[in-house]
C-alpha positions, 0 to 999 in steps of 0.5 A: 717567139718564145721556144720551150726547152722542156724534154717533156716527151708531150713536148718533144714527141707530140708533133712528128715535124717540129717547126723549122726556124731560120734565122729567128724566124719560123719557116713556113710549110707548104703542109696544110693548116699549121703544118704539123703532124701530131703523134697520134699514139703518143696523145692515146697513151697520155689521153685522160678521159 
């Protein structure tokens, strides 16, 4: 899996609970769907209408 090393706030803060890696694999979350929670305030800050 490719993993971005970007320091962009859209990369570092967009997802509140980053994916957890375990020995080169992404750990499966117990959360619904993809198991991530987006930062809605950050999305609103950068939204373009």
